C-alpha angles and dihedrals in degrees: 000000000000091000091054091049090050090051094049094046093044093050098044095042093045094233101107129245094270092060094056109101143142091292096051107117144138086266095054101040114064093203094057098097130146094277092048089048090059090050090051093049093047092050092049092049091050095044095049097030093236139125112230117212121241090244091055093045090055092051098046097093101133140036092257091048092052093049093047094050093045091054088064091055096045100047 
């Protein structure tokens, strides 16, 4: 699952999968704005066939946050 998240973030943020790491966040990537965040969430929902709550969407602001929240949906 982490590999898929890396691929989605890398593609949508234009930084490449290899550049996505524990420090990748909305603070560290200039292109990660509110519109891009919605694209990320939508892609994750489609890829994993889930519906992410508004609370979780608001707290998914880094690669580790995304992975942690997705684990709860995929268990």
